[in-house]
C-alpha positions as CSV (number, residue, x, y, z in Angstrom):
1,X,95.7,102.1,121.9
2,X,99.0,100.3,122.3
3,X,100.2,100.1,126.0
4,X,103.5,101.5,127.0
5,X,105.1,98.1,127.4
6,X,103.8,96.9,124.0
7,X,105.1,100.1,122.4
8,X,108.5,99.7,124.0
9,X,108.7,96.1,122.8
10,X,107.7,97.2,119.3
11,X,110.4,99.9,119.2
12,X,113.0,97.4,120.3
13,X,111.9,95.0,117.6
14,X,112.2,97.7,115.0
15,X,115.7,98.6,116.3
16,X,116.8,95.0,116.1
17,X,115.2,94.3,112.7
18,X,117.0,97.3,111.2
19,X,120.4,96.8,112.9
20,X,123.4,96.3,110.7
21,X,123.7,92.8,109.1
22,X,120.5,91.6,110.9
23,X,118.3,90.0,108.3
24,X,114.9,88.2,108.9
25,X,116.6,84.8,109.7
26,X,119.2,86.3,111.9
27,X,116.6,88.3,113.7
28,X,114.6,85.2,114.5
29,X,117.8,83.4,115.6
30,X,118.7,86.2,118.0
31,X,115.2,86.3,119.5
32,X,115.4,82.6,120.1
33,X,118.9,82.9,121.5
34,X,118.4,85.9,123.9
35,X,114.7,85.7,124.6
36,X,113.8,89.3,123.7
37,X,114.8,92.1,121.2
38,X,116.1,94.3,124.1
39,X,118.5,91.5,125.3
40,X,119.6,90.8,121.7
41,X,120.4,94.5,121.1
42,X,122.5,94.6,124.2
43,X,124.5,91.5,123.0
44,X,125.1,92.7,119.4
45,X,128.1,94.9,119.9
46,X,130.1,92.1,121.6
47,X,128.9,89.5,119.0
48,X,130.0,91.7,116.1
49,X,133.3,92.5,117.8
50,X,134.1,88.8,118.2
51,X,133.2,88.3,114.5
52,X,135.9,90.7,113.4
53,X,133.8,93.8,112.8
54,X,136.2,96.7,112.4
55,X,133.8,99.7,112.8
56,X,131.4,100.7,115.5
57,X,128.3,98.6,115.5
58,X,125.3,100.4,113.9
59,X,121.7,100.2,115.1
60,X,119.0,102.8,114.9
61,X,118.7,104.8,118.1
62,X,115.5,104.4,120.2
63,X,114.5,108.1,119.8
64,X,114.4,108.0,116.0
65,X,112.4,104.7,115.9
66,X,110.0,106.1,118.6
67,X,109.5,109.2,116.4
68,X,108.7,107.0,113.4
69,X,106.2,105.0,115.4
70,X,104.4,108.2,116.4
71,X,104.5,109.5,112.8
72,X,103.0,106.2,111.6
73,X,100.2,106.4,114.1
74,X,99.3,109.9,112.8
75,X,99.1,108.5,109.3
76,X,96.7,105.9,110.5
77,X,99.2,103.1,109.9
78,X,99.8,100.1,112.1
79,X,102.9,98.1,112.9
80,X,102.4,94.3,113.1
81,X,105.1,92.1,114.5
82,X,105.4,88.4,114.0
83,X,103.9,87.6,117.4
84,X,100.9,89.8,116.7
85,X,97.7,87.8,116.1
86,X,97.1,90.1,113.0
87,X,100.3,88.9,111.4
88,X,99.3,86.8,108.3
89,X,99.7,83.1,109.0
90,X,101.1,82.0,105.7
91,X,103.8,84.7,105.8
92,X,104.7,83.8,109.3
93,X,105.4,80.2,108.2
94,X,108.3,81.0,105.9
95,X,111.8,81.0,107.4
96,X,112.6,84.6,106.3
97,X,109.3,86.3,107.2
98,X,109.7,90.1,107.9
99,X,110.0,90.8,111.6
100,X,107.7,93.8,111.5
101,X,105.2,94.9,108.8
102,X,103.6,98.3,108.4
103,X,99.9,98.3,107.3
104,X,97.7,101.1,106.2
105,X,94.0,100.3,105.4
106,X,91.8,97.3,106.2
107,X,93.8,94.9,108.3
108,X,91.0,92.3,108.2
109,X,92.1,91.4,104.7
110,X,95.2,89.8,106.2
111,X,93.1,87.0,107.6
112,X,91.5,86.1,104.2
113,X,93.0,83.7,101.6
114,X,95.2,85.5,99.1
115,X,96.3,85.1,95.5
116,X,99.2,87.0,93.9
117,X,99.0,88.5,90.5
118,X,102.1,89.9,88.8
119,X,103.4,90.6,85.3
120,X,104.9,93.0,82.8
121,X,105.0,96.7,83.5
122,X,104.7,97.4,79.7
123,X,101.8,95.0,79.4
124,X,99.6,94.9,76.3
125,X,96.1,96.2,76.4
126,X,94.7,92.7,76.1
127,X,97.0,91.6,79.0
128,X,95.8,94.4,81.2
129,X,92.1,93.5,80.4
130,X,92.7,89.9,81.1
131,X,94.4,90.7,84.5
132,X,91.7,93.1,85.5
133,X,89.0,90.6,84.7
134,X,90.7,87.7,86.5
135,X,91.4,89.9,89.5
136,X,87.7,90.9,89.7
137,X,86.6,87.2,89.4
138,X,89.1,86.0,92.0
139,X,87.7,88.6,94.4
140,X,84.2,87.5,93.7
141,X,85.4,83.9,94.5
142,X,86.5,85.1,97.9
143,X,90.2,85.7,97.4
144,X,92.2,88.9,98.2
145,X,94.4,89.8,95.2
146,X,97.9,90.8,96.1
147,X,100.3,92.7,93.8
148,X,103.0,95.3,93.9
149,X,101.4,98.6,92.7
150,X,103.7,98.6,89.7
151,X,102.6,99.8,86.2
152,X,100.9,97.4,83.8
153,X,99.6,94.0,85.2
154,X,99.9,95.1,88.9
155,X,97.9,98.2,88.3
156,X,95.2,96.3,86.3
157,X,95.0,93.6,89.0
158,X,94.5,96.2,91.8
159,X,91.8,98.0,89.8
160,X,90.0,94.7,89.1
161,X,89.9,93.7,92.8
162,X,89.5,97.0,94.5
163,X,85.8,96.4,95.3
164,X,86.3,92.9,96.7
165,X,89.7,93.2,98.5
166,X,93.1,94.1,97.1
167,X,96.5,94.4,98.8
168,X,99.5,96.4,97.5
169,X,102.9,95.4,98.8
170,X,105.2,98.4,98.5
171,X,109.0,98.3,97.9
172,X,109.5,101.6,99.8
173,X,108.0,103.2,102.9
174,X,104.3,103.1,103.5
175,X,104.1,106.8,102.6
176,X,106.0,106.4,99.3
177,X,103.9,106.3,96.2
178,X,105.7,104.5,93.4
179,X,105.1,104.9,90.5
180,X,103.8,108.5,91.0
181,X,101.1,108.1,88.4
182,X,99.4,105.6,90.8
183,X,98.7,108.2,93.4
184,X,95.0,107.9,93.0
185,X,95.1,104.1,93.1
186,X,97.3,104.3,96.2
187,X,94.7,106.4,97.9
188,X,91.9,104.2,96.8
189,X,93.7,101.1,98.2
190,X,94.4,102.9,101.5
191,X,90.6,103.6,101.8
192,X,89.2,100.3,100.5
193,X,92.0,97.7,100.6
194,X,95.4,97.4,102.3
195,X,98.9,98.8,101.8
196,X,101.7,96.8,103.3
197,X,105.5,97.1,103.5
198,X,108.5,96.2,105.7
199,X,110.5,99.4,105.1
200,X,111.0,102.5,107.2
201,X,108.7,105.5,106.8
202,X,109.9,107.8,104.1
203,X,112.1,105.3,102.3
204,X,112.2,105.7,98.5
205,X,112.6,102.3,96.8
206,X,115.8,101.4,94.9
207,X,116.5,98.3,92.9
208,X,117.6,96.2,95.8
209,X,114.3,96.8,97.6
210,X,112.1,95.1,95.0
211,X,113.2,91.5,95.7
212,X,112.1,92.1,99.4
213,X,108.7,93.2,98.2
214,X,108.5,90.1,95.9
215,X,109.3,87.9,98.8
216,X,106.4,89.3,100.8
217,X,104.0,88.9,97.9
218,X,105.1,85.2,97.5
219,X,104.9,84.5,101.2
220,X,101.4,86.0,101.7
221,X,99.7,84.0,99.0
222,X,98.4,80.5,98.3
223,X,99.7,80.9,94.7
224,X,100.9,83.5,92.2
225,X,99.5,84.1,88.7
226,X,101.9,85.5,86.1
227,X,100.3,87.4,83.2
228,X,102.8,88.6,80.6
229,X,106.4,88.9,81.6
230,X,109.8,89.0,79.8
231,X,112.4,86.5,80.8
232,X,114.2,89.1,83.0
233,X,111.0,90.3,84.7
234,X,110.6,90.8,88.4
235,X,107.4,88.8,88.0
236,X,109.5,85.6,87.4
237,X,111.5,86.4,90.6
238,X,108.2,86.4,92.5
239,X,107.2,83.1,90.8
240,X,110.5,81.5,91.8
241,X,110.1,82.7,95.4
242,X,106.6,81.4,95.5
243,X,107.7,78.0,94.3
244,X,110.5,77.8,96.8
245,X,108.0,78.5,99.6
246,X,105.8,75.6,98.4
247,X,103.1,77.9,96.8
248,X,101.4,77.2,93.6
249,X,102.6,79.0,90.4
250,X,100.2,79.7,87.6
251,X,101.1,81.1,84.2
252,X,98.9,82.5,81.4
253,X,100.3,81.4,78.0
254,X,100.9,83.8,75.3
255,X,101.9,84.2,71.6
256,X,105.5,82.9,71.3
257,X,106.3,85.9,69.1
258,X,105.7,88.4,71.9
259,X,108.6,88.9,74.3
260,X,106.1,89.4,77.1
261,X,104.9,85.8,76.6
262,X,108.4,84.3,77.1
263,X,108.2,84.5,80.9
264,X,104.9,82.7,81.4
265,X,105.7,80.2,78.6
266,X,109.0,79.4,80.3
267,X,107.3,78.9,83.6
268,X,104.8,76.4,82.0
269,X,107.8,74.4,80.5
270,X,109.3,74.3,84.0
271,X,106.1,72.9,85.6
272,X,103.9,75.8,86.4
273,X,100.2,75.3,85.9
274,X,98.9,76.6,82.6
275,X,95.7,78.7,83.2
276,X,93.4,80.3,80.8
277,X,90.6,81.4,83.1
278,X,89.8,82.3,86.7
279,X,88.1,78.9,87.2
280,X,91.4,77.2,86.3
281,X,93.1,79.0,89.2
282,X,90.3,78.5,91.6
283,X,89.9,74.8,90.9
284,X,93.6,74.1,91.4
285,X,93.7,76.1,94.6
286,X,90.9,73.9,95.9
287,X,93.0,70.8,95.2
288,X,96.4,71.5,96.9
289,X,99.3,70.1,95.0
290,X,97.7,70.1,91.6
291,X,99.7,73.1,90.4
292,X,103.3,71.8,90.3
293,X,105.9,74.2,91.8
294,X,108.7,75.0,89.4
295,X,111.2,74.2,92.1
296,X,111.0,72.1,95.3
297,X,110.2,73.9,98.5
298,X,113.2,74.9,100.5
299,X,113.0,74.8,104.3
300,X,115.4,76.4,106.9
301,X,117.0,73.3,108.5
302,X,116.5,72.8,112.2
303,X,120.2,72.0,112.6
304,X,121.1,75.7,112.1
305,X,119.3,76.8,115.3
306,X,121.1,79.5,117.3
307,X,118.6,78.9,120.1
308,X,120.8,76.0,121.3
309,X,124.0,78.1,121.8
310,X,125.4,77.7,125.3
311,X,125.7,80.9,127.4
312,X,129.3,80.3,128.4
313,X,130.8,79.2,125.1
314,X,134.1,81.2,124.9
315,X,135.5,82.8,121.7
316,X,137.9,80.6,119.7
317,X,140.1,82.5,117.3
318,X,141.7,79.4,115.9
319,X,138.3,77.8,115.0
320,X,137.2,81.1,113.5
321,X,140.3,81.2,111.2
322,X,139.6,77.5,110.2
323,X,136.0,78.4,109.3
324,X,137.0,81.5,107.3
325,X,139.7,79.5,105.4
326,X,137.2,76.8,104.5
327,X,134.8,79.3,103.0
328,X,134.7,80.9,99.6
329,X,132.2,82.5,97.2
330,X,130.5,79.2,96.6
331,X,127.9,78.3,99.3
332,X,128.9,75.4,101.5
333,X,126.5,73.3,103.7
334,X,127.0,74.0,107.4
335,X,127.2,70.3,108.2
336,X,130.1,69.9,105.8
337,X,131.8,73.0,107.3
338,X,131.5,71.4,110.8
339,X,133.2,68.2,109.6
340,X,135.9,70.0,107.6
341,X,136.8,72.4,110.4
342,X,136.6,69.9,113.2
343,X,134.3,72.1,115.4
344,X,131.2,71.1,117.3
345,X,127.8,72.2,116.0
346,X,127.4,74.6,119.0
347,X,130.8,76.1,118.2
348,X,129.9,76.5,114.5
349,X,126.7,78.2,115.4
350,X,128.4,80.8,117.6
351,X,131.1,81.4,115.1
352,X,128.7,81.8,112.1
353,X,126.4,84.1,114.0
354,X,129.3,86.3,115.0
355,X,130.7,86.3,111.4
356,X,127.4,87.1,109.9
357,X,126.7,90.0,112.2
358,X,130.2,91.3,111.4
359,X,129.3,91.2,107.7
360,X,131.8,88.6,106.7
361,X,129.5,85.7,105.6
362,X,126.1,85.3,104.0
363,X,123.6,82.6,104.6
364,X,121.7,80.9,101.8
365,X,118.6,78.6,101.6
366,X,119.5,75.0,102.2
367,X,121.6,75.6,105.4
368,X,124.5,76.9,103.3
369,X,127.1,79.6,104.0
370,X,129.4,81.6,101.8
371,X,132.1,84.2,102.3
372,X,131.4,87.8,101.4
373,X,134.3,89.1,99.3
C-alpha cells in the first residue's frame, strides 16, 4: 500500500510529466532545478510567461490525476517513477527516460535482462515462425523478450516468449488493447508477463504515440532484433533509437526480392549484426561491443544542465530576442548559441528553459536547439 506522502508525490510527478511542453528531458531538468515536482509545478506558470507563452499555462489538475491513480489501482496496475527501485536500470540510464511508467502484470520481469524483437506487421508465415522460435529460445536462455503487441512479428514474439517472460510496451493507455484482435494475447500477457506504457489511462494511440513506445522498447533492452521490415517500418525507428542509446542492433537477413527484407538488409549494410539463429544473438550479447551499432551513441551533454541556474537571475528581454533571432529550423548547438548571442551559459540555460516551456523552441540530441515555426 502506498503511503499518503508517496501517493501525493506520485500525483505531482504525473502532473508535471503531463504539463504542456514538458518532455522527459525538461522534466528531469525541472526536478534538478527546483528539487521536487510540487515546486516545479508552482514555478511553471511564471517560467512560461517569461518565455512568451500567450495562453494560460496548462497542466492536469490534481483531482483528475488522483482519480486516475485510484482507477489504476482498481485495475491492478502500478505506477513506477524514475526514483522507484523497481524502475528498470537500463531505461533509467537514457537521457529521455519516461518520468513515470504504468505496469500491469509481473513487475519482477523489469529486473531481468531484456532483448527487443520487432518487425513487419504484414510478416510472412516463415518470418512469424522464425520470430516465435527465436523468442522462445531467448526466453529459455534467460532473457525477457520485449515487443510492441503489434500484428505480425510482435505478436509472434510475444507468443513465443509467453511461458518464459514477455513484455509488451503499449503506445496507448494500459487499458487500451491495440490491435483489437490481440485481446486474448493482451490478457495472457497481463496474467503471465508484463504490460508497460507511459501514457494516461484510457488513451487511444495515434501515429505520434508509436515513436514514444519505440523509445521505451529500445531503452529497456540490451539489444533489438529486427525480423522482416520494409524500409519505412516502425521497426527501423526502434533499431535507430537502440543504436543511438548504445544498444546492440541485430538483423535477420532476407531475400532481396521481398520488400520485407529491405529493412534488415539495409541495417546489416549500415553495421548491424547479421544473425541467423538465437545463438548468434546470445553469443554477441555475452561479448559487449561485438554487435556494431548503426550510429554512435548520443549522450545528453552535461553543459546543458538546468540544475546550475541561479535563483535570482532576472529576465532579460534583449538577450531573449538575440537568442530567438539566432535560431531557425536547423538545430544549432547551445555552445555556439552562447558565443553568437554573447550570453553566459547560465543566462542561456534560463532563456532556453523558458522558451521551451512556452513552446517556442525544441531540443534535439547532441545539445542542439531549433526554433518551432
